[in-house]
N, C-alpha and C positions, 0 to 999 in steps of 0.2 A: 383334411378330413372334416366334412361338416356335420355338424350337430343335427340329429333325427327332429325334424319341424315338430313332431309331436312331444320331444321330450318337456319344453316348458309348461304346456298347457297340462301334462300328465302329471307333472310336479305340483303344480297349482290343485290340481283335483284331489291328490295324494294328500297335501296336507291340510285340504278341506275335510276328508275322511278322517285323518289323524285326529284332527280338533272335534269331531261329533263324537269318534270313540275314545276321547280323552286321553290320548297317547301320551306318553312323556318324550322328551328329546331321546332318551337312551332307546325308547321303544322305536320310534321314527328311525334313528342311525341304524339300528339292529335289522329292520325290515329292507331297508334300501342298501344294507350291504356298505354302511358308510361309516368309516373309521374317523375320518376328519369331520370334527363338529365345526370348525368355520365354513368347509365347504358346504353342509348342511345348512347353517344358518345362512350362509349366503343364498341358497337354493329357495329359502324362504321369503327371502327378498327380492327374488325373480331375478338374480343375477348369479356370478358363480362360475366354477367350471362346467365345461360341457359335461352332459350326462352320457355316460357310456351303455352299451347295449343292455348289459346285464342289469342296471338299474332300471331301464325301460322295462325290462321282462317282470321286474319285481314289481313294479308300479302296475303292470296290466293284471297281475296276479291278484294284486289288492283291490281294484277294481273290480275284476269277477268275484271276488270275495265278498264286497260290499254288496254288488247286484244282487248274489243268489241269497244274501243274510236278508237284504230288502224284499226280495221276491218269496222266500220262506216265511217271513215276520214283517208282515206289511204296518205293523205299529213303529213308527220311528224310533220312540223311545226305547222299546224292546229289543228291535234290530240293533241300535246304536250300543246297547248294553251287551249283547249277546258274547264279543270276543272276550269281555272281561269275566265272563260267568263259568264256573266249574262245569265240564262237559263228561258225561258217562260213555259218550263213544270209545270204542276201543282207540283209535288214533289219537286221542286227547288224556287217556287214562284219568279222568278225573279233575285233570288239569283245565285250566283256560287254553280256547284257541290262541289268545295272545302269548300264552308261554310257548307255545309250538310256532307260532309266527316269528318271535323274536329270537330263535336260537342263533339266527344269522345264515342260515343255510336257505339258499333258494330253493331247495326242494322240500323244505317245511311248508313254506308258502304255496307251492304247487301242490302239495297234499292236501292242504286245508281247501284250496280251490275245488281240487276232485272232490272232495267229499261234500262238499256245499252242492257242486253241480250235479251229483248223483242223488243229492236230497231233494232238488228243487226240481218242480214240475215242468214240462216241457212246455216252451213256448208256442202259442197256437201262432202260425205262419201262414200267411193266406198264397 
């Protein structure tokens, strides 16, 4: 079975976002659902094992979260800090979005993405 051609560019983008958000390796591993740290490190070096469909879906959620945050908060410094700020929204219960995202469950990424998509204004499409 061949790896999805979007896997490697998706990983590159994920790690760029992780750097902007100041994520630890533990955070990255939890978000990607990757328990093998050597695999995680090799992905950073643009090599390593094939990326499975669930990891690609997790990356997709992170890209959507990033886009929505930057739509809602156009100042880059504020947008990049948002995931580490306590949040009073019911889905976060006063905790950080990052706490929800790093529980290890793909559904937590989905919930954060849905929350932000509901808050983001619709895009104008011609």
